[in-house]
GUVEXFI-42080 format. One line per field, with one value per residue: residue number from 0; residue in one letter; x, z, y of N, C-alpha, C, O in turn. Coordinates in pm, whole numbers, always signed. Layout:
% residues N
n <- c(NUM; ...)
res <- c(a; ...)
n_east <- c(X; ...)
n_up <- c(Z; ...)
n_north <- c(Y; ...)
ca_east <- c(X; ...)
ca_up <- c(Z; ...)
ca_north <- c(Y; ...)
c_east <- c(X; ...)
c_up <- c(Z; ...)
c_north <- c(Y; ...)
o_east <- c(X; ...)
o_up <- c(Z; ...)
o_north <- c(Y; ...)
END
This chain:
% residues 185
n <- c(0; 1; 2; 3; 4; 5; 6; 7; 8; 9; 10; 11; 12; 13; 14; 15; 16; 17; 18; 19; 20; 21; 22; 23; 24; 25; 26; 27; 28; 29; 30; 31; 32; 33; 34; 35; 36; 37; 38; 39; 40; 41; 42; 43; 44; 45; 46; 47; 48; 49; 50; 51; 52; 53; 54; 55; 56; 57; 58; 59; 60; 61; 62; 63; 64; 65; 66; 67; 68; 69; 70; 71; 72; 73; 74; 75; 76; 77; 78; 79; 80; 81; 82; 83; 84; 85; 86; 87; 88; 89; 90; 91; 92; 93; 94; 95; 96; 97; 98; 99; 100; 101; 102; 103; 104; 105; 106; 107; 108; 109; 110; 111; 112; 113; 114; 115; 116; 117; 118; 119; 120; 121; 122; 123; 124; 125; 126; 127; 128; 129; 130; 131; 132; 133; 134; 135; 136; 137; 138; 139; 140; 141; 142; 143; 144; 145; 146; 147; 148; 149; 150; 151; 152; 153; 154; 155; 156; 157; 158; 159; 160; 161; 162; 163; 164; 165; 166; 167; 168; 169; 170; 171; 172; 173; 174; 175; 176; 177; 178; 179; 180; 181; 182; 183; 184)
res <- c(m; e; e; n; d; v; s; l; p; k; a; t; l; t; k; m; v; k; e; l; l; p; h; d; m; r; c; a; a; e; c; m; d; m; l; m; d; c; c; t; e; f; i; q; l; l; s; s; e; a; n; e; l; a; m; g; d; n; k; s; t; i; t; p; e; h; v; v; r; a; l; t; q; l; g; f; e; e; w; a; d; d; v; r; s; s; h; e; q; f; k; a; e; a; k; q; a; p; k; l; a; n; r; k; t; k; a; e; i; e; g; l; t; e; d; e; q; i; e; m; q; r; r; l; f; a; a; a; r; a; r; s; m; n; v; d; a; l; a; e; a; n; v; q; a; a; y; g; a; m; q; q; q; h; l; q; g; d; p; a; a; a; a; a; a; a; a; a; a; g; g; q; y; l; q; q; e; a; m; h; e; d; d; e; q)
n_east <- c(+1849; +1535; +1226; +1043; +1193; +1220; +1338; +1514; +1577; +1895; +2070; +1967; +2006; +2286; +2359; +2262; +2425; +2680; +2650; +2634; +2872; +3213; +3408; +3650; +3614; +3510; +3255; +3242; +3135; +3019; +2941; +2750; +2558; +2483; +2377; +2162; +2007; +1949; +1801; +1583; +1474; +1407; +1208; +1015; +954; +855; +636; +482; +416; +276; +66; -63; -151; -330; -519; -609; -745; -958; -921; -858; -652; -320; -225; -38; -30; -51; +199; +367; +288; +367; +645; +699; +614; +800; +1027; +1150; +1091; +1216; +1229; +978; +890; +1036; +924; +659; +706; +816; +595; +415; +553; +543; +265; +230; +382; +237; +4; +92; +149; -82; -117; +111; +65; -143; -35; +2; +92; +338; +227; -46; -63; +2; -218; -253; -415; -511; -450; -265; -65; +4; +103; +320; +471; +527; +695; +905; +999; +1080; +1282; +1459; +1525; +1647; +1879; +2035; +2071; +2174; +2174; +2001; +1834; +1724; +1563; +1378; +1265; +1140; +950; +800; +696; +539; +366; +235; +97; -67; -223; -358; -509; -670; -812; -962; -1144; -1088; -1024; -900; -705; -557; -460; -303; -113; +5; +117; +298; +462; +571; +705; +890; +1042; +1155; +1308; +1493; +1625; +1744; +1917; +2080; +2200; +2346; +2527; +2677; +2816)
n_up <- c(+3671; +3590; +3764; +3667; +3563; +3287; +2974; +2662; +2473; +2545; +2387; +2130; +2085; +2107; +1886; +1677; +1709; +1660; +1391; +1276; +1338; +1221; +1122; +1259; +1497; +1837; +2093; +2411; +2724; +2904; +2731; +2579; +2778; +2821; +2570; +2570; +2778; +2663; +2433; +2552; +2694; +2477; +2349; +2549; +2568; +2308; +2299; +2504; +2402; +2170; +2293; +2421; +2194; +2089; +2293; +2272; +2034; +2116; +2124; +2225; +2157; +2043; +1726; +1419; +1284; +1494; +1610; +1406; +1393; +1650; +1631; +1452; +1603; +1807; +1681; +1506; +1235; +1002; +1022; +981; +725; +701; +908; +820; +585; +694; +835; +625; +501; +706; +715; +463; +494; +697; +565; +409; +592; +676; +439; +429; +651; +568; +401; +231; +333; +206; +194; +191; -52; -227; -196; -1; +220; +569; +688; +505; +542; +807; +779; +611; +786; +982; +835; +779; +1039; +1100; +912; +1003; +1253; +1162; +1042; +1257; +1368; +1371; +1111; +1185; +1367; +1194; +1030; +1219; +1288; +1048; +1030; +1256; +1182; +962; +1092; +1258; +1063; +973; +1202; +1219; +983; +1041; +1265; +1140; +1017; +779; +656; +430; +355; +587; +574; +346; +441; +635; +474; +336; +546; +612; +372; +367; +588; +505; +288; +424; +578; +374; +266; +486; +510; +270; +326; +526; +392)
n_north <- c(+1739; +1902; +1983; +1792; +1588; +1528; +1421; +1379; +1076; +963; +810; +846; +1122; +1131; +974; +1137; +1364; +1253; +1185; +1436; +1565; +1616; +1328; +1305; +1431; +1460; +1464; +1594; +1448; +1627; +1826; +1689; +1649; +1913; +1979; +1802; +1910; +2160; +2086; +1960; +2175; +2342; +2189; +2180; +2453; +2504; +2324; +2428; +2684; +2603; +2473; +2687; +2825; +2636; +2627; +2889; +2867; +2728; +2450; +2116; +1959; +1962; +2054; +1988; +2232; +2415; +2378; +2470; +2739; +2813; +2784; +2993; +3216; +3205; +3279; +3106; +3077; +2990; +2719; +2625; +2536; +2298; +2151; +2127; +1979; +1743; +1654; +1601; +1393; +1204; +1156; +1039; +805; +687; +622; +414; +214; +52; -92; -251; -406; -566; -750; -1065; -1395; -1626; -1879; -1819; -1685; -1891; -2041; -2241; -2464; -2452; -2699; -2801; -2613; -2669; -2928; -2876; -2723; -2916; -3085; -2911; -2864; -3125; -3157; -2963; -3068; -3297; -3207; -3164; -3408; -3758; -4015; -4228; -4103; -3922; -4082; -4166; -3918; -3847; -4051; -3991; -3741; -3814; -3987; -3805; -3662; -3862; -3908; -3663; -3667; -3887; -3792; -3601; -3749; -3883; -4163; -4274; -4089; -4102; -4363; -4339; -4160; -4320; -4518; -4362; -4292; -4541; -4595; -4385; -4454; -4697; -4604; -4442; -4635; -4785; -4594; -4560; -4810; -4810; -4606; -4724; -4920)
ca_east <- c(+1737; +1434; +1128; +971; +1289; +1185; +1450; +1513; +1662; +2035; +2130; +1921; +2076; +2428; +2369; +2244; +2544; +2789; +2626; +2653; +3010; +3314; +3448; +3766; +3581; +3426; +3181; +3263; +3015; +2956; +2878; +2629; +2460; +2433; +2290; +2040; +1928; +1900; +1696; +1466; +1417; +1346; +1083; +918; +913; +773; +508; +405; +362; +175; -49; -134; -220; -443; -620; -664; -837; -1057; -893; -796; -541; -222; -213; +86; -38; -19; +344; +426; +263; +451; +782; +703; +604; +922; +1138; +1211; +1009; +1291; +1208; +837; +877; +1088; +824; +547; +754; +826; +459; +361; +621; +487; +130; +245; +428; +127; -91; +151; +156; -187; -95; +211; +6; -236; +35; -29; +207; +364; +129; -175; -52; +0; -349; -247; -512; -447; -395; -143; +37; +49; +186; +445; +545; +579; +808; +1017; +1055; +1149; +1406; +1550; +1577; +1732; +2010; +2113; +2072; +2238; +2085; +1896; +1740; +1654; +1457; +1276; +1197; +1050; +839; +716; +623; +436; +268; +155; +6; -167; -315; -442; -606; -764; -898; -1052; -1241; -1052; -943; -818; -587; -476; -390; -199; -7; +75; +199; +409; +554; +645; +796; +1000; +1127; +1232; +1408; +1597; +1701; +1826; +2025; +2170; +2279; +2441; +2631; +2763; +2897)
ca_up <- c(+3586; +3643; +3855; +3607; +3516; +3149; +2882; +2538; +2481; +2531; +2273; +2006; +2071; +2082; +1746; +1590; +1719; +1591; +1247; +1230; +1358; +1135; +1174; +1347; +1613; +1939; +2179; +2552; +2797; +2959; +2617; +2548; +2882; +2798; +2452; +2615; +2853; +2569; +2350; +2638; +2720; +2353; +2326; +2648; +2528; +2188; +2331; +2585; +2310; +2086; +2379; +2436; +2067; +2079; +2388; +2213; +1928; +2183; +2087; +2334; +2099; +1967; +1589; +1355; +1253; +1617; +1627; +1306; +1438; +1769; +1581; +1395; +1711; +1887; +1600; +1430; +1114; +897; +1040; +957; +603; +730; +991; +730; +497; +775; +865; +503; +484; +807; +671; +350; +547; +775; +470; +360; +700; +668; +322; +466; +749; +500; +307; +247; +347; +88; +196; +148; -195; -299; -177; +84; +329; +701; +707; +424; +609; +926; +731; +565; +906; +1043; +755; +800; +1171; +1090; +838; +1091; +1352; +1092; +1018; +1380; +1419; +1284; +1011; +1252; +1423; +1079; +991; +1323; +1277; +932; +1066; +1350; +1106; +884; +1189; +1296; +952; +972; +1313; +1184; +883; +1109; +1348; +1051; +962; +642; +670; +310; +366; +698; +523; +254; +523; +698; +369; +311; +660; +595; +259; +409; +680; +425; +213; +517; +612; +258; +259; +599; +474; +166; +391; +606; +305)
ca_north <- c(+1774; +1993; +1925; +1680; +1487; +1494; +1442; +1302; +957; +1002; +738; +910; +1249; +1100; +929; +1253; +1448; +1184; +1194; +1573; +1609; +1552; +1198; +1314; +1514; +1396; +1555; +1558; +1409; +1748; +1893; +1612; +1680; +2049; +1969; +1733; +2009; +2262; +2026; +1940; +2308; +2388; +2115; +2227; +2588; +2491; +2260; +2523; +2785; +2538; +2448; +2815; +2852; +2543; +2674; +3011; +2825; +2642; +2311; +2041; +1884; +2041; +2004; +2031; +2375; +2488; +2371; +2560; +2876; +2835; +2807; +3128; +3315; +3200; +3328; +2996; +3061; +2920; +2575; +2593; +2455; +2164; +2082; +2091; +1873; +1621; +1610; +1541; +1265; +1115; +1117; +947; +677; +630; +563; +289; +115; -50; -177; -349; -496; -655; -838; -1206; -1482; -1709; -1988; -1764; -1656; -2018; -2102; -2359; -2468; -2454; -2833; -2810; -2532; -2744; -3039; -2816; -2684; -3039; -3132; -2818; -2893; -3253; -3133; -2889; -3163; -3392; -3147; -3167; -3545; -3856; -4075; -4304; -4006; -3864; -4175; -4160; -3788; -3854; -4137; -3916; -3638; -3883; -4037; -3689; -3633; -3969; -3881; -3549; -3712; -3975; -3707; -3527; -3844; -3918; -4284; -4298; -4003; -4154; -4481; -4291; -4103; -4433; -4580; -4270; -4303; -4666; -4578; -4297; -4529; -4792; -4527; -4400; -4754; -4819; -4495; -4585; -4928; -4768; -4526; -4812; -5006)
c_east <- c(+1641; +1335; +1058; +1062; +1255; +1308; +1430; +1596; +1807; +2101; +2091; +1995; +2225; +2448; +2357; +2369; +2660; +2773; +2655; +2797; +3102; +3365; +3564; +3739; +3488; +3358; +3196; +3130; +2942; +2882; +2748; +2519; +2399; +2339; +2156; +1949; +1869; +1786; +1568; +1396; +1346; +1211; +976; +865; +818; +637; +421; +339; +253; +49; -131; -211; -343; -555; -687; -763; -950; -1045; -827; -677; -450; -208; -78; +85; -9; +133; +413; +407; +348; +596; +796; +700; +730; +1045; +1210; +1134; +1082; +1275; +1066; +819; +926; +988; +705; +586; +762; +688; +395; +423; +565; +348; +137; +288; +317; +23; -40; +147; +43; -169; +7; +153; -86; -168; +1; +101; +224; +262; -8; -174; -62; -131; -347; -353; -436; -383; -266; -30; +93; +140; +322; +532; +605; +703; +930; +1082; +1134; +1282; +1507; +1609; +1677; +1871; +2098; +2123; +2149; +2133; +1972; +1790; +1660; +1538; +1343; +1196; +1099; +928; +744; +634; +510; +326; +177; +55; -105; -270; -410; -548; -713; -863; -999; -1152; -1213; -963; -855; -691; -497; -396; -277; -83; +73; +166; +319; +511; +637; +745; +915; +1097; +1216; +1340; +1524; +1686; +1794; +1943; +2127; +2259; +2382; +2556; +2728; +2855; +3004)
c_up <- c(+3660; +3731; +3798; +3563; +3376; +3062; +2758; +2557; +2451; +2410; +2140; +1981; +2040; +1937; +1651; +1590; +1644; +1440; +1193; +1244; +1253; +1202; +1271; +1473; +1706; +2022; +2323; +2619; +2853; +2850; +2579; +2651; +2860; +2676; +2488; +2688; +2760; +2483; +2430; +2664; +2595; +2329; +2425; +2612; +2408; +2220; +2417; +2496; +2221; +2167; +2399; +2309; +2051; +2172; +2336; +2101; +1983; +2140; +2206; +2287; +2021; +1830; +1531; +1321; +1376; +1639; +1530; +1348; +1561; +1728; +1529; +1506; +1797; +1808; +1521; +1301; +1003; +908; +1002; +833; +626; +813; +906; +641; +573; +807; +743; +478; +583; +765; +556; +399; +627; +684; +419; +465; +693; +548; +353; +563; +683; +398; +336; +261; +219; +79; +149; -2; -277; -281; -93; +193; +461; +728; +628; +485; +731; +884; +682; +685; +974; +967; +771; +935; +1168; +1018; +924; +1196; +1286; +1068; +1143; +1438; +1324; +1195; +1077; +1308; +1311; +1037; +1092; +1315; +1161; +962; +1160; +1277; +1026; +976; +1236; +1188; +947; +1084; +1279; +1083; +948; +1193; +1263; +983; +818; +646; +548; +315; +478; +652; +429; +333; +591; +596; +338; +422; +648; +482; +293; +499; +602; +343; +304; +555; +497; +245; +369; +569; +368; +228; +469; +519; +238)
c_north <- c(+1865; +1917; +1803; +1566; +1437; +1517; +1356; +1176; +993; +936; +802; +1040; +1226; +1057; +1047; +1341; +1384; +1193; +1333; +1622; +1547; +1424; +1204; +1396; +1438; +1503; +1507; +1527; +1530; +1825; +1822; +1640; +1818; +2051; +1905; +1832; +2114; +2208; +2006; +2072; +2361; +2319; +2158; +2366; +2582; +2429; +2351; +2629; +2725; +2509; +2575; +2850; +2762; +2587; +2801; +2981; +2737; +2496; +2242; +1958; +1978; +1976; +2047; +2180; +2461; +2490; +2466; +2705; +2910; +2861; +2949; +3234; +3318; +3244; +3221; +2970; +2987; +2768; +2532; +2504; +2312; +2084; +2039; +1973; +1739; +1565; +1544; +1404; +1162; +1065; +1017; +809; +609; +566; +429; +179; +12; -144; -285; -451; -598; -746; -984; -1284; -1563; -1822; -1939; -1735; -1784; -2093; -2228; -2350; -2470; -2590; -2851; -2728; -2604; -2858; -2987; -2778; -2808; -3088; -3041; -2842; -3024; -3236; -3058; -2980; -3257; -3335; -3155; -3308; -3636; -3921; -4153; -4210; -3940; -3953; -4169; -4029; -3788; -3939; -4064; -3809; -3701; -3937; -3923; -3653; -3737; -3946; -3768; -3589; -3801; -3894; -3630; -3620; -3882; -4043; -4312; -4215; -4051; -4276; -4440; -4232; -4213; -4501; -4492; -4279; -4429; -4656; -4491; -4373; -4626; -4721; -4487; -4519; -4792; -4722; -4521; -4706; -4894; -4690; -4613; -4895; -4931)
o_east <- c(+1662; +1359; +1016; +1013; +1262; +1374; +1341; +1679; +1838; +2178; +2173; +2041; +2281; +2544; +2433; +2413; +2732; +2872; +2696; +2840; +3073; +3364; +3577; +3832; +3401; +3400; +3167; +3025; +2819; +2775; +2647; +2402; +2278; +2235; +2051; +1829; +1753; +1685; +1458; +1273; +1238; +1113; +858; +746; +714; +534; +298; +222; +150; -62; -254; -324; -448; -673; -807; -854; -1027; -1145; -748; -609; -496; -181; -11; +188; +51; +189; +507; +500; +396; +661; +895; +777; +764; +1156; +1321; +1115; +1017; +1305; +1039; +742; +867; +970; +656; +508; +720; +668; +327; +354; +543; +318; +60; +237; +305; -39; -119; +143; +71; -202; -8; +188; -105; -235; -24; +205; +134; +215; -78; -274; -126; -153; -433; -378; -315; -274; -170; +86; +213; +244; +425; +654; +721; +803; +1043; +1205; +1242; +1383; +1627; +1728; +1778; +1971; +2220; +2177; +2186; +2015; +1858; +1670; +1543; +1428; +1226; +1074; +989; +816; +622; +517; +399; +208; +57; -59; -221; -390; -530; -664; -831; -983; -1108; -1233; -1307; -841; -746; -582; -374; -279; -169; +33; +196; +279; +430; +631; +758; +858; +1028; +1218; +1335; +1451; +1640; +1808; +1910; +2055; +2248; +2379; +2495; +2670; +2847; +2961; +3081)
o_up <- c(+3776; +3768; +3875; +3530; +3350; +3075; +2752; +2648; +2344; +2338; +2049; +1870; +1956; +1872; +1554; +1485; +1571; +1368; +1078; +1171; +1201; +1324; +1357; +1547; +1663; +2022; +2353; +2576; +2851; +2873; +2550; +2615; +2878; +2678; +2442; +2663; +2775; +2462; +2381; +2657; +2605; +2295; +2389; +2624; +2407; +2172; +2403; +2513; +2199; +2115; +2395; +2316; +2005; +2135; +2355; +2076; +1906; +2122; +2278; +2367; +1942; +1820; +1588; +1329; +1364; +1682; +1567; +1340; +1574; +1783; +1558; +1501; +1855; +1862; +1473; +1262; +917; +813; +993; +836; +577; +791; +920; +623; +522; +807; +756; +438; +546; +778; +551; +351; +624; +722; +388; +430; +705; +556; +309; +557; +737; +319; +450; +208; +135; -29; +76; -70; -382; -343; -111; +250; +465; +785; +677; +481; +756; +947; +710; +683; +1017; +1028; +777; +947; +1226; +1058; +918; +1226; +1345; +1074; +1133; +1547; +1213; +1202; +1031; +1298; +1329; +1011; +1055; +1332; +1172; +923; +1146; +1307; +1021; +941; +1252; +1218; +920; +1062; +1306; +1095; +914; +1193; +1310; +901; +743; +639; +563; +283; +467; +687; +431; +296; +603; +629; +317; +398; +671; +495; +253; +487; +629; +330; +264; +563; +519; +216; +347; +599; +374; +185; +477; +564; +161)
o_north <- c(+1900; +1802; +1716; +1459; +1317; +1620; +1271; +1170; +1047; +999; +811; +1066; +1295; +1099; +1057; +1387; +1453; +1208; +1348; +1711; +1440; +1414; +1117; +1427; +1362; +1619; +1391; +1575; +1536; +1881; +1887; +1653; +1836; +2116; +1949; +1836; +2152; +2276; +2032; +2081; +2418; +2384; +2171; +2392; +2648; +2477; +2350; +2661; +2788; +2519; +2571; +2899; +2807; +2585; +2821; +3060; +2680; +2427; +2304; +1895; +2061; +1856; +2133; +2247; +2567; +2591; +2536; +2785; +3022; +2949; +3017; +3329; +3421; +3247; +3245; +2855; +2926; +2695; +2413; +2408; +2217; +1964; +1927; +1879; +1636; +1444; +1442; +1310; +1047; +946; +921; +707; +486; +467; +340; +61; -107; -262; -399; -569; -707; -812; -1022; -1246; -1568; -1856; -2010; -1758; -1787; -2196; -2315; -2244; -2486; -2597; -2910; -2769; -2600; -2881; -3048; -2799; -2805; -3126; -3088; -2840; -3033; -3294; -3086; -2973; -3293; -3408; -3152; -3325; -3597; -3886; -4147; -4237; -3905; -3904; -4168; -4030; -3734; -3905; -4073; -3790; -3648; -3934; -3943; -3618; -3705; -3963; -3775; -3550; -3792; -3922; -3597; -3576; -3912; -4031; -4367; -4263; -4043; -4291; -4499; -4251; -4202; -4538; -4543; -4274; -4427; -4703; -4519; -4358; -4637; -4772; -4497; -4506; -4828; -4763; -4505; -4704; -4944; -4705; -4582; -4938; -4988)
END
């Protein structure tokens, strides 16, 4: 490589070449290296020209318009429309990105409180553990999940909810025992 050892990602260039070549044709490694060098040189030439244009406009940042003007000055004016089009597409996608980031979770849409979400998570974890355990372990996992809910309700100062959670835990345990006895018979 050159003095700066700057290059494009080899995997990206290889993928692009494979997509453009006919399916029955391959590109030799030496050819890929040469393409890599040519692409790197082109980008350096284009960025250098765009930088000179930006400096000529007393700007410290290269803008897309500087790149388009650089393409034209270097004799690649037929690419200018594609560059403009790609830039417009990029701007449109960038406007959509914040909208995707502000999406609500299913729990938020359903209006679940944080405590309800935690309880739902506990039950999901218990169910996941249960799928990998035997029936006795399943009963124990359910009791542990209910006990965790009872502790949380107690810590929040809601003794009635804690008692209800304890009753639910006992009921779940009895149901599991009954199912286990039915399975053994």
